[in-house]
PDBQT receptor file of N, H, CA, C and O in Angstrom, charges set to zero:
ATOM      1  N   MET A   1      57.995 171.790  90.312  1.00  0.00    +0.000 N 
ATOM      2  CA  MET A   1      58.250 173.183  90.627  1.00  0.00    +0.000 C 
ATOM      3  C   MET A   1      59.338 173.719  89.711  1.00  0.00    +0.000 C 
ATOM      4  O   MET A   1      60.406 173.119  89.596  1.00  0.00    +0.000 OA
ATOM      5  N   GLN A   2      59.078 174.826  89.069  1.00  0.00    +0.000 N 
ATOM      6  H   GLN A   2      58.210 175.313  89.162  1.00  0.00    +0.000 HD
ATOM      7  CA  GLN A   2      60.074 175.426  88.189  1.00  0.00    +0.000 C 
ATOM      8  C   GLN A   2      60.892 176.450  88.958  1.00  0.00    +0.000 C 
ATOM      9  O   GLN A   2      60.387 177.142  89.841  1.00  0.00    +0.000 OA
ATOM     10  N   HIS A   3      62.158 176.527  88.604  1.00  0.00    +0.000 N 
ATOM     11  H   HIS A   3      62.568 175.964  87.886  1.00  0.00    +0.000 HD
ATOM     12  CA  HIS A   3      63.036 177.513  89.210  1.00  0.00    +0.000 C 
ATOM     13  C   HIS A   3      63.277 178.623  88.199  1.00  0.00    +0.000 C 
ATOM     14  O   HIS A   3      63.348 178.383  86.994  1.00  0.00    +0.000 OA
ATOM     15  N   ALA A   4      63.399 179.821  88.702  1.00  0.00    +0.000 N 
ATOM     16  H   ALA A   4      63.341 180.016  89.681  1.00  0.00    +0.000 HD
ATOM     17  CA  ALA A   4      63.660 180.961  87.822  1.00  0.00    +0.000 C 
ATOM     18  C   ALA A   4      65.044 180.830  87.216  1.00  0.00    +0.000 C 
ATOM     19  O   ALA A   4      65.958 180.289  87.838  1.00  0.00    +0.000 OA
ATOM     20  N   ASN A   5      65.188 181.315  86.027  1.00  0.00    +0.000 N 
ATOM     21  H   ASN A   5      64.446 181.754  85.521  1.00  0.00    +0.000 HD
ATOM     22  CA  ASN A   5      66.480 181.325  85.358  1.00  0.00    +0.000 C 
ATOM     23  C   ASN A   5      67.300 182.478  85.925  1.00  0.00    +0.000 C 
ATOM     24  O   ASN A   5      67.105 183.631  85.541  1.00  0.00    +0.000 OA
ATOM     25  N   LEU A   6      68.218 182.166  86.841  1.00  0.00    +0.000 N 
ATOM     26  H   LEU A   6      68.376 181.229  87.153  1.00  0.00    +0.000 HD
ATOM     27  CA  LEU A   6      69.025 183.197  87.474  1.00  0.00    +0.000 C 
ATOM     28  C   LEU A   6      70.232 183.486  86.608  1.00  0.00    +0.000 C 
ATOM     29  O   LEU A   6      70.886 182.566  86.116  1.00  0.00    +0.000 OA
ATOM     30  N   THR A   7      70.523 184.738  86.424  1.00  0.00    +0.000 N 
ATOM     31  H   THR A   7      69.992 185.485  86.824  1.00  0.00    +0.000 HD
ATOM     32  CA  THR A   7      71.671 185.115  85.612  1.00  0.00    +0.000 C 
ATOM     33  C   THR A   7      72.909 185.198  86.470  1.00  0.00    +0.000 C 
ATOM     34  O   THR A   7      72.835 185.426  87.678  1.00  0.00    +0.000 OA
ATOM     35  N   ASN A   8      74.033 185.014  85.839  1.00  0.00    +0.000 N 
ATOM     36  H   ASN A   8      74.093 184.829  84.858  1.00  0.00    +0.000 HD
ATOM     37  CA  ASN A   8      75.313 185.097  86.516  1.00  0.00    +0.000 C 
ATOM     38  C   ASN A   8      75.643 186.568  86.740  1.00  0.00    +0.000 C 
ATOM     39  O   ASN A   8      75.726 187.323  85.772  1.00  0.00    +0.000 OA
ATOM     40  N   PRO A   9      75.837 187.007  88.009  1.00  0.00    +0.000 N 
ATOM     41  CA  PRO A   9      76.106 188.423  88.247  1.00  0.00    +0.000 C 
ATOM     42  C   PRO A   9      77.415 188.903  87.638  1.00  0.00    +0.000 C 
ATOM     43  O   PRO A   9      77.599 190.104  87.441  1.00  0.00    +0.000 OA
ATOM     44  N   VAL A  10      78.334 187.974  87.335  1.00  0.00    +0.000 N 
ATOM     45  H   VAL A  10      78.184 186.999  87.495  1.00  0.00    +0.000 HD
ATOM     46  CA  VAL A  10      79.600 188.359  86.723  1.00  0.00    +0.000 C 
ATOM     47  C   VAL A  10      79.385 188.760  85.273  1.00  0.00    +0.000 C 
ATOM     48  O   VAL A  10      80.076 189.640  84.758  1.00  0.00    +0.000 OA
ATOM     49  N   ASN A  11      78.432 188.120  84.615  1.00  0.00    +0.000 N 
ATOM     50  H   ASN A  11      77.871 187.405  85.033  1.00  0.00    +0.000 HD
ATOM     51  CA  ASN A  11      78.131 188.408  83.215  1.00  0.00    +0.000 C 
ATOM     52  C   ASN A  11      76.691 188.890  83.092  1.00  0.00    +0.000 C 
ATOM     53  O   ASN A  11      75.806 188.100  82.763  1.00  0.00    +0.000 OA
ATOM     54  N   PRO A  12      76.437 190.190  83.354  1.00  0.00    +0.000 N 
ATOM     55  CA  PRO A  12      75.057 190.663  83.264  1.00  0.00    +0.000 C 
ATOM     56  C   PRO A  12      74.539 190.573  81.838  1.00  0.00    +0.000 C 
ATOM     57  O   PRO A  12      75.316 190.643  80.886  1.00  0.00    +0.000 OA
ATOM     58  N   PRO A  13      73.234 190.417  81.688  1.00  0.00    +0.000 N 
ATOM     59  CA  PRO A  13      72.669 190.337  80.340  1.00  0.00    +0.000 C 
ATOM     60  C   PRO A  13      72.876 191.646  79.592  1.00  0.00    +0.000 C 
ATOM     61  O   PRO A  13      73.060 192.689  80.220  1.00  0.00    +0.000 OA
ATOM     62  N   PRO A  14      72.851 191.612  78.272  1.00  0.00    +0.000 N 
ATOM     63  CA  PRO A  14      73.089 192.835  77.498  1.00  0.00    +0.000 C 
ATOM     64  C   PRO A  14      72.063 193.925  77.764  1.00  0.00    +0.000 C 
ATOM     65  O   PRO A  14      72.347 195.100  77.533  1.00  0.00    +0.000 OA
ATOM     66  N   GLU A  15      70.865 193.560  78.248  1.00  0.00    +0.000 N 
ATOM     67  H   GLU A  15      70.635 192.605  78.435  1.00  0.00    +0.000 HD
ATOM     68  CA  GLU A  15      69.871 194.580  78.536  1.00  0.00    +0.000 C 
ATOM     69  C   GLU A  15      69.992 195.086  79.971  1.00  0.00    +0.000 C 
ATOM     70  O   GLU A  15      69.017 195.551  80.562  1.00  0.00    +0.000 OA
ATOM     71  N   SER A  16      71.190 194.991  80.514  1.00  0.00    +0.000 N 
ATOM     72  H   SER A  16      71.982 194.614  80.033  1.00  0.00    +0.000 HD
ATOM     73  CA  SER A  16      71.466 195.434  81.871  1.00  0.00    +0.000 C 
ATOM     74  C   SER A  16      71.199 196.928  82.031  1.00  0.00    +0.000 C 
ATOM     75  O   SER A  16      71.282 197.695  81.071  1.00  0.00    +0.000 OA
ATOM     76  N   TYR A  17      70.880 197.323  83.248  1.00  0.00    +0.000 N 
ATOM     77  H   TYR A  17      70.812 196.700  84.028  1.00  0.00    +0.000 HD
ATOM     78  CA  TYR A  17      70.626 198.740  83.523  1.00  0.00    +0.000 C 
ATOM     79  C   TYR A  17      71.861 199.603  83.296  1.00  0.00    +0.000 C 
ATOM     80  O   TYR A  17      71.739 200.825  83.214  1.00  0.00    +0.000 OA
ATOM     81  N   THR A  18      73.053 199.001  83.191  1.00  0.00    +0.000 N 
ATOM     82  H   THR A  18      73.151 198.008  83.258  1.00  0.00    +0.000 HD
ATOM     83  CA  THR A  18      74.271 199.771  82.935  1.00  0.00    +0.000 C 
ATOM     84  C   THR A  18      74.531 199.947  81.443  1.00  0.00    +0.000 C 
ATOM     85  O   THR A  18      75.470 200.644  81.057  1.00  0.00    +0.000 OA
ATOM     86  N   ASP A  19      73.721 199.331  80.612  1.00  0.00    +0.000 N 
ATOM     87  H   ASP A  19      72.958 198.765  80.925  1.00  0.00    +0.000 HD
ATOM     88  CA  ASP A  19      73.873 199.442  79.160  1.00  0.00    +0.000 C 
ATOM     89  C   ASP A  19      73.112 200.674  78.675  1.00  0.00    +0.000 C 
ATOM     90  O   ASP A  19      71.906 200.613  78.435  1.00  0.00    +0.000 OA
ATOM     91  N   PHE A  20      73.824 201.791  78.534  1.00  0.00    +0.000 N 
ATOM     92  H   PHE A  20      74.804 201.841  78.729  1.00  0.00    +0.000 HD
ATOM     93  CA  PHE A  20      73.168 203.050  78.206  1.00  0.00    +0.000 C 
ATOM     94  C   PHE A  20      72.561 203.039  76.804  1.00  0.00    +0.000 C 
ATOM     95  O   PHE A  20      71.581 203.741  76.556  1.00  0.00    +0.000 OA
ATOM     96  N   GLY A  21      73.119 202.266  75.897  1.00  0.00    +0.000 N 
ATOM     97  H   GLY A  21      73.915 201.696  76.099  1.00  0.00    +0.000 HD
ATOM     98  CA  GLY A  21      72.525 202.133  74.570  1.00  0.00    +0.000 C 
ATOM     99  C   GLY A  21      71.148 201.501  74.659  1.00  0.00    +0.000 C 
ATOM    100  O   GLY A  21      70.217 201.909  73.965  1.00  0.00    +0.000 OA
ATOM    101  N   HIS A  22      71.031 200.506  75.518  1.00  0.00    +0.000 N 
ATOM    102  H   HIS A  22      71.788 200.175  76.082  1.00  0.00    +0.000 HD
ATOM    103  CA  HIS A  22      69.737 199.849  75.696  1.00  0.00    +0.000 C 
ATOM    104  C   HIS A  22      68.742 200.798  76.359  1.00  0.00    +0.000 C 
ATOM    105  O   HIS A  22      67.551 200.767  76.049  1.00  0.00    +0.000 OA
ATOM    106  N   LEU A  23      69.226 201.639  77.269  1.00  0.00    +0.000 N 
ATOM    107  H   LEU A  23      70.193 201.665  77.521  1.00  0.00    +0.000 HD
ATOM    108  CA  LEU A  23      68.333 202.612  77.899  1.00  0.00    +0.000 C 
ATOM    109  C   LEU A  23      67.770 203.588  76.867  1.00  0.00    +0.000 C 
ATOM    110  O   LEU A  23      66.601 203.966  76.936  1.00  0.00    +0.000 OA
ATOM    111  N   ALA A  24      68.603 203.990  75.917  1.00  0.00    +0.000 N 
ATOM    112  H   ALA A  24      69.553 203.682  75.861  1.00  0.00    +0.000 HD
ATOM    113  CA  ALA A  24      68.126 204.870  74.847  1.00  0.00    +0.000 C 
ATOM    114  C   ALA A  24      67.081 204.144  73.994  1.00  0.00    +0.000 C 
ATOM    115  O   ALA A  24      66.095 204.745  73.569  1.00  0.00    +0.000 OA
ATOM    116  N   ASP A  25      67.305 202.850  73.748  1.00  0.00    +0.000 N 
ATOM    117  H   ASP A  25      68.106 202.362  74.093  1.00  0.00    +0.000 HD
ATOM    118  CA  ASP A  25      66.322 202.057  72.998  1.00  0.00    +0.000 C 
ATOM    119  C   ASP A  25      64.997 201.986  73.756  1.00  0.00    +0.000 C 
ATOM    120  O   ASP A  25      63.925 202.093  73.160  1.00  0.00    +0.000 OA
ATOM    121  N   LEU A  26      65.081 201.804  75.082  1.00  0.00    +0.000 N 
ATOM    122  H   LEU A  26      65.952 201.718  75.566  1.00  0.00    +0.000 HD
ATOM    123  CA  LEU A  26      63.866 201.762  75.892  1.00  0.00    +0.000 C 
ATOM    124  C   LEU A  26      63.121 203.095  75.835  1.00  0.00    +0.000 C 
ATOM    125  O   LEU A  26      61.891 203.120  75.798  1.00  0.00    +0.000 OA
ATOM    126  N   ARG A  27      63.851 204.180  75.828  1.00  0.00    +0.000 N 
ATOM    127  H   ARG A  27      64.850 204.159  75.858  1.00  0.00    +0.000 HD
ATOM    128  CA  ARG A  27      63.217 205.500  75.748  1.00  0.00    +0.000 C 
ATOM    129  C   ARG A  27      62.452 205.639  74.428  1.00  0.00    +0.000 C 
ATOM    130  O   ARG A  27      61.322 206.127  74.408  1.00  0.00    +0.000 OA
ATOM    131  N   ARG A  28      63.075 205.207  73.332  1.00  0.00    +0.000 N 
ATOM    132  H   ARG A  28      63.993 204.810  73.349  1.00  0.00    +0.000 HD
ATOM    133  CA  ARG A  28      62.397 205.266  72.030  1.00  0.00    +0.000 C 
ATOM    134  C   ARG A  28      61.181 204.342  72.014  1.00  0.00    +0.000 C 
ATOM    135  O   ARG A  28      60.129 204.688  71.475  1.00  0.00    +0.000 OA
ATOM    136  N   GLN A  29      61.342 203.171  72.608  1.00  0.00    +0.000 N 
ATOM    137  H   GLN A  29      62.196 202.891  73.046  1.00  0.00    +0.000 HD
ATOM    138  CA  GLN A  29      60.238 202.219  72.657  1.00  0.00    +0.000 C 
ATOM    139  C   GLN A  29      59.088 202.782  73.500  1.00  0.00    +0.000 C 
ATOM    140  O   GLN A  29      57.919 202.584  73.168  1.00  0.00    +0.000 OA
ATOM    141  N   ALA A  30      59.416 203.474  74.576  1.00  0.00    +0.000 N 
ATOM    142  H   ALA A  30      60.365 203.634  74.846  1.00  0.00    +0.000 HD
ATOM    143  CA  ALA A  30      58.380 204.059  75.435  1.00  0.00    +0.000 C 
ATOM    144  C   ALA A  30      57.574 205.105  74.687  1.00  0.00    +0.000 C 
ATOM    145  O   ALA A  30      56.379 205.265  74.933  1.00  0.00    +0.000 OA
ATOM    146  N   GLN A  31      58.216 205.814  73.782  1.00  0.00    +0.000 N 
ATOM    147  H   GLN A  31      59.187 205.684  73.581  1.00  0.00    +0.000 HD
ATOM    148  CA  GLN A  31      57.490 206.806  72.993  1.00  0.00    +0.000 C 
ATOM    149  C   GLN A  31      56.583 206.132  71.969  1.00  0.00    +0.000 C 
ATOM    150  O   GLN A  31      55.501 206.635  71.665  1.00  0.00    +0.000 OA
ATOM    151  N   ALA A  32      57.025 204.995  71.439  1.00  0.00    +0.000 N 
ATOM    152  H   ALA A  32      57.904 204.586  71.686  1.00  0.00    +0.000 HD
ATOM    153  CA  ALA A  32      56.251 204.289  70.415  1.00  0.00    +0.000 C 
ATOM    154  C   ALA A  32      55.182 203.379  71.021  1.00  0.00    +0.000 C 
ATOM    155  O   ALA A  32      54.047 203.354  70.545  1.00  0.00    +0.000 OA
ATOM    156  N   ASP A  33      55.543 202.627  72.075  1.00  0.00    +0.000 N 
ATOM    157  H   ASP A  33      56.465 202.648  72.461  1.00  0.00    +0.000 HD
ATOM    158  CA  ASP A  33      54.629 201.655  72.681  1.00  0.00    +0.000 C 
ATOM    159  C   ASP A  33      54.860 201.620  74.189  1.00  0.00    +0.000 C 
ATOM    160  O   ASP A  33      55.616 200.779  74.675  1.00  0.00    +0.000 OA
ATOM    161  N   PRO A  34      54.223 202.518  74.934  1.00  0.00    +0.000 N 
ATOM    162  CA  PRO A  34      54.470 202.629  76.374  1.00  0.00    +0.000 C 
ATOM    163  C   PRO A  34      54.223 201.344  77.162  1.00  0.00    +0.000 C 
ATOM    164  O   PRO A  34      54.962 201.051  78.102  1.00  0.00    +0.000 OA
ATOM    165  N   ASP A  35      53.202 200.576  76.797  1.00  0.00    +0.000 N 
ATOM    166  H   ASP A  35      52.602 200.814  76.034  1.00  0.00    +0.000 HD
ATOM    167  CA  ASP A  35      52.904 199.355  77.547  1.00  0.00    +0.000 C 
ATOM    168  C   ASP A  35      54.020 198.322  77.423  1.00  0.00    +0.000 C 
ATOM    169  O   ASP A  35      54.393 197.684  78.408  1.00  0.00    +0.000 OA
ATOM    170  N   LYS A  36      54.545 198.159  76.229  1.00  0.00    +0.000 N 
ATOM    171  H   LYS A  36      54.242 198.677  75.429  1.00  0.00    +0.000 HD
ATOM    172  CA  LYS A  36      55.624 197.197  76.014  1.00  0.00    +0.000 C 
ATOM    173  C   LYS A  36      56.892 197.653  76.740  1.00  0.00    +0.000 C 
ATOM    174  O   LYS A  36      57.591 196.830  77.332  1.00  0.00    +0.000 OA
ATOM    175  N   ALA A  37      57.190 198.930  76.703  1.00  0.00    +0.000 N 
ATOM    176  H   ALA A  37      56.622 199.599  76.223  1.00  0.00    +0.000 HD
ATOM    177  CA  ALA A  37      58.366 199.457  77.392  1.00  0.00    +0.000 C 
ATOM    178  C   ALA A  37      58.208 199.314  78.899  1.00  0.00    +0.000 C 
ATOM    179  O   ALA A  37      59.179 199.015  79.595  1.00  0.00    +0.000 OA
ATOM    180  N   LEU A  38      57.012 199.521  79.408  1.00  0.00    +0.000 N 
ATOM    181  H   LEU A  38      56.224 199.763  78.843  1.00  0.00    +0.000 HD
ATOM    182  CA  LEU A  38      56.767 199.392  80.839  1.00  0.00    +0.000 C 
ATOM    183  C   LEU A  38      57.091 197.986  81.316  1.00  0.00    +0.000 C 
ATOM    184  O   LEU A  38      57.677 197.809  82.384  1.00  0.00    +0.000 OA
ATOM    185  N   SER A  39      56.718 197.002  80.540  1.00  0.00    +0.000 N 
ATOM    186  H   SER A  39      56.243 197.146  79.672  1.00  0.00    +0.000 HD
ATOM    187  CA  SER A  39      57.013 195.613  80.886  1.00  0.00    +0.000 C 
ATOM    188  C   SER A  39      58.519 195.371  80.953  1.00  0.00    +0.000 C 
ATOM    189  O   SER A  39      59.001 194.721  81.881  1.00  0.00    +0.000 OA
ATOM    190  N   ALA A  40      59.262 195.885  79.981  1.00  0.00    +0.000 N 
ATOM    191  H   ALA A  40      58.871 196.413  79.227  1.00  0.00    +0.000 HD
ATOM    192  CA  ALA A  40      60.715 195.707  79.962  1.00  0.00    +0.000 C 
ATOM    193  C   ALA A  40      61.369 196.410  81.143  1.00  0.00    +0.000 C 
ATOM    194  O   ALA A  40      62.273 195.859  81.771  1.00  0.00    +0.000 OA
ATOM    195  N   VAL A  41      60.922 197.609  81.446  1.00  0.00    +0.000 N 
ATOM    196  H   VAL A  41      60.188 198.056  80.936  1.00  0.00    +0.000 HD
ATOM    197  CA  VAL A  41      61.480 198.357  82.575  1.00  0.00    +0.000 C 
ATOM    198  C   VAL A  41      61.152 197.651  83.887  1.00  0.00    +0.000 C 
ATOM    199  O   VAL A  41      61.994 197.589  84.784  1.00  0.00    +0.000 OA
ATOM    200  N   ALA A  42      59.951 197.126  84.006  1.00  0.00    +0.000 N 
ATOM    201  H   ALA A  42      59.267 197.176  83.278  1.00  0.00    +0.000 HD
ATOM    202  CA  ALA A  42      59.559 196.416  85.224  1.00  0.00    +0.000 C 
ATOM    203  C   ALA A  42      60.432 195.187  85.446  1.00  0.00    +0.000 C 
ATOM    204  O   ALA A  42      60.819 194.901  86.579  1.00  0.00    +0.000 OA
ATOM    205  N   ARG A  43      60.747 194.456  84.375  1.00  0.00    +0.000 N 
ATOM    206  H   ARG A  43      60.433 194.689  83.455  1.00  0.00    +0.000 HD
ATOM    207  CA  ARG A  43      61.628 193.289  84.506  1.00  0.00    +0.000 C 
ATOM    208  C   ARG A  43      63.013 193.710  84.981  1.00  0.00    +0.000 C 
ATOM    209  O   ARG A  43      63.601 193.054  85.841  1.00  0.00    +0.000 OA
ATOM    210  N   GLN A  44      63.536 194.794  84.428  1.00  0.00    +0.000 N 
ATOM    211  H   GLN A  44      63.058 195.327  83.730  1.00  0.00    +0.000 HD
ATOM    212  CA  GLN A  44      64.861 195.265  84.833  1.00  0.00    +0.000 C 
ATOM    213  C   GLN A  44      64.851 195.738  86.283  1.00  0.00    +0.000 C 
ATOM    214  O   GLN A  44      65.787 195.462  87.033  1.00  0.00    +0.000 OA
ATOM    215  N   PHE A  45      63.801 196.447  86.678  1.00  0.00    +0.000 N 
ATOM    216  H   PHE A  45      63.041 196.672  86.069  1.00  0.00    +0.000 HD
ATOM    217  CA  PHE A  45      63.700 196.915  88.056  1.00  0.00    +0.000 C 
ATOM    218  C   PHE A  45      63.640 195.735  89.013  1.00  0.00    +0.000 C 
ATOM    219  O   PHE A  45      64.312 195.730  90.045  1.00  0.00    +0.000 OA
ATOM    220  N   GLU A  46      62.838 194.740  88.673  1.00  0.00    +0.000 N 
ATOM    221  H   GLU A  46      62.292 194.744  87.835  1.00  0.00    +0.000 HD
ATOM    222  CA  GLU A  46      62.721 193.556  89.518  1.00  0.00    +0.000 C 
ATOM    223  C   GLU A  46      64.066 192.854  89.644  1.00  0.00    +0.000 C 
ATOM    224  O   GLU A  46      64.440 192.420  90.733  1.00  0.00    +0.000 OA
ATOM    225  N   SER A  47      64.786 192.741  88.549  1.00  0.00    +0.000 N 
ATOM    226  H   SER A  47      64.482 193.093  87.664  1.00  0.00    +0.000 HD
ATOM    227  CA  SER A  47      66.099 192.109  88.563  1.00  0.00    +0.000 C 
ATOM    228  C   SER A  47      67.065 192.866  89.468  1.00  0.00    +0.000 C 
ATOM    229  O   SER A  47      67.778 192.259  90.268  1.00  0.00    +0.000 OA
ATOM    230  N   LEU A  48      67.088 194.174  89.343  1.00  0.00    +0.000 N 
ATOM    231  H   LEU A  48      66.509 194.667  88.693  1.00  0.00    +0.000 HD
ATOM    232  CA  LEU A  48      67.967 194.998  90.169  1.00  0.00    +0.000 C 
ATOM    233  C   LEU A  48      67.573 194.900  91.638  1.00  0.00    +0.000 C 
ATOM    234  O   LEU A  48      68.443 194.781  92.501  1.00  0.00    +0.000 OA
ATOM    235  N   PHE A  49      66.286 194.947  91.934  1.00  0.00    +0.000 N 
ATOM    236  H   PHE A  49      65.580 195.043  91.233  1.00  0.00    +0.000 HD
ATOM    237  CA  PHE A  49      65.801 194.862  93.304  1.00  0.00    +0.000 C 
ATOM    238  C   PHE A  49      66.184 193.530  93.942  1.00  0.00    +0.000 C 
ATOM    239  O   PHE A  49      66.654 193.501  95.079  1.00  0.00    +0.000 OA
ATOM    240  N   ILE A  50      65.989 192.433  93.221  1.00  0.00    +0.000 N 
ATOM    241  H   ILE A  50      65.608 192.457  92.297  1.00  0.00    +0.000 HD
ATOM    242  CA  ILE A  50      66.327 191.112  93.753  1.00  0.00    +0.000 C 
ATOM    243  C   ILE A  50      67.825 190.987  93.965  1.00  0.00    +0.000 C 
ATOM    244  O   ILE A  50      68.265 190.405  94.957  1.00  0.00    +0.000 OA
ATOM    245  N   LYS A  51      68.614 191.526  93.043  1.00  0.00    +0.000 N 
ATOM    246  H   LYS A  51      68.257 191.999  92.237  1.00  0.00    +0.000 HD
ATOM    247  CA  LYS A  51      70.071 191.496  93.194  1.00  0.00    +0.000 C 
ATOM    248  C   LYS A  51      70.485 192.223  94.469  1.00  0.00    +0.000 C 
ATOM    249  O   LYS A  51      71.314 191.722  95.229  1.00  0.00    +0.000 OA
ATOM    250  N   MET A  52      69.913 193.401  94.706  1.00  0.00    +0.000 N 
ATOM    251  H   MET A  52      69.240 193.808  94.089  1.00  0.00    +0.000 HD
ATOM    252  CA  MET A  52      70.235 194.164  95.912  1.00  0.00    +0.000 C 
ATOM    253  C   MET A  52      69.778 193.421  97.166  1.00  0.00    +0.000 C 
ATOM    254  O   MET A  52      70.485 193.410  98.174  1.00  0.00    +0.000 OA
ATOM    255  N   MET A  53      68.603 192.801  97.107  1.00  0.00    +0.000 N 
ATOM    256  H   MET A  53      68.029 192.809  96.288  1.00  0.00    +0.000 HD
ATOM    257  CA  MET A  53      68.080 192.061  98.245  1.00  0.00    +0.000 C 
ATOM    258  C   MET A  53      68.973 190.872  98.582  1.00  0.00    +0.000 C 
ATOM    259  O   MET A  53      69.289 190.645  99.750  1.00  0.00    +0.000 OA
ATOM    260  N   LEU A  54      69.381 190.111  97.566  1.00  0.00    +0.000 N 
ATOM    261  H   LEU A  54      69.124 190.295  96.617  1.00  0.00    +0.000 HD
ATOM    262  CA  LEU A  54      70.248 188.959  97.802  1.00  0.00    +0.000 C 
ATOM    263  C   LEU A  54      71.599 189.386  98.356  1.00  0.00    +0.000 C 
ATOM    264  O   LEU A  54      72.141 188.724  99.242  1.00  0.00    +0.000 OA
ATOM    265  N   LYS A  55      72.145 190.472  97.850  1.00  0.00    +0.000 N 
ATOM    266  H   LYS A  55      71.705 191.009  97.130  1.00  0.00    +0.000 HD
ATOM    267  CA  LYS A  55      73.417 190.982  98.353  1.00  0.00    +0.000 C 
ATOM    268  C   LYS A  55      73.293 191.341  99.830  1.00  0.00    +0.000 C 
ATOM    269  O   LYS A  55      74.162 191.004 100.634  1.00  0.00    +0.000 OA
ATOM    270  N   SER A  56      72.222 192.016 100.174  1.00  0.00    +0.000 N 
ATOM    271  H   SER A  56      71.517 192.290  99.521  1.00  0.00    +0.000 HD
ATOM    272  CA  SER A  56      71.989 192.407 101.560  1.00  0.00    +0.000 C 
ATOM    273  C   SER A  56      71.820 191.183 102.459  1.00  0.00    +0.000 C 
ATOM    274  O   SER A  56      72.336 191.153 103.576  1.00  0.00    +0.000 OA
ATOM    275  N   MET A  57      71.104 190.184 101.975  1.00  0.00    +0.000 N 
ATOM    276  H   MET A  57      70.684 190.208 101.067  1.00  0.00    +0.000 HD
ATOM    277  CA  MET A  57      70.902 188.961 102.756  1.00  0.00    +0.000 C 
ATOM    278  C   MET A  57      72.217 188.222 102.963  1.00  0.00    +0.000 C 
ATOM    279  O   MET A  57      72.468 187.697 104.047  1.00  0.00    +0.000 OA
ATOM    280  N   ARG A  58      73.053 188.177 101.941  1.00  0.00    +0.000 N 
ATOM    281  H   ARG A  58      72.849 188.604 101.060  1.00  0.00    +0.000 HD
ATOM    282  CA  ARG A  58      74.355 187.515 102.084  1.00  0.00    +0.000 C 
ATOM    283  C   ARG A  58      75.217 188.234 103.115  1.00  0.00    +0.000 C 
ATOM    284  O   ARG A  58      75.884 187.598 103.931  1.00  0.00    +0.000 OA
ATOM    285  N   GLU A  59      75.198 189.568 103.072  1.00  0.00    +0.000 N 
ATOM    286  H   GLU A  59      74.656 190.085 102.409  1.00  0.00    +0.000 HD
ATOM    287  CA  GLU A  59      75.982 190.343 104.031  1.00  0.00    +0.000 C 
ATOM    288  C   GLU A  59      75.473 190.151 105.452  1.00  0.00    +0.000 C 
ATOM    289  O   GLU A  59      76.253 190.203 106.403  1.00  0.00    +0.000 OA
ATOM    290  N   ALA A  60      74.161 189.928 105.606  1.00  0.00    +0.000 N 
ATOM    291  H   ALA A  60      73.527 189.886 104.834  1.00  0.00    +0.000 HD
ATOM    292  CA  ALA A  60      73.566 189.737 106.925  1.00  0.00    +0.000 C 
ATOM    293  C   ALA A  60      73.750 188.311 107.433  1.00  0.00    +0.000 C 
ATOM    294  O   ALA A  60      73.533 188.041 108.614  1.00  0.00    +0.000 OA
ATOM    295  N   GLY A  61      74.147 187.400 106.554  1.00  0.00    +0.000 N 
ATOM    296  H   GLY A  61      74.324 187.619 105.594  1.00  0.00    +0.000 HD
ATOM    297  CA  GLY A  61      74.407 186.025 106.960  1.00  0.00    +0.000 C 
ATOM    298  C   GLY A  61      73.233 185.081 106.825  1.00  0.00    +0.000 C 
ATOM    299  O   GLY A  61      73.222 184.036 107.475  1.00  0.00    +0.000 OA
ATOM    300  N   PHE A  62      72.249 185.402 106.010  1.00  0.00    +0.000 N 
ATOM    301  H   PHE A  62      72.258 186.251 105.481  1.00  0.00    +0.000 HD
ATOM    302  CA  PHE A  62      71.120 184.491 105.802  1.00  0.00    +0.000 C 
ATOM    303  C   PHE A  62      71.525 183.340 104.934  1.00  0.00    +0.000 C 
ATOM    304  O   PHE A  62      70.707 182.466 104.647  1.00  0.00    +0.000 OA
TER     305      PHE A  62
């Protein structure tokens, strides 16, 4: 069984949703190749969603 490569929340990856330069790059990429940009955005959304879910679970005591 393989485990997902979890990133350290203290050191977010450079393509983090808070990296506005990367967001501008994604916008340009979406204009050039929408399918490829969609994949990158989906990965970031999934990462953010899981981070929020884990935070909520920790606060609830799971």
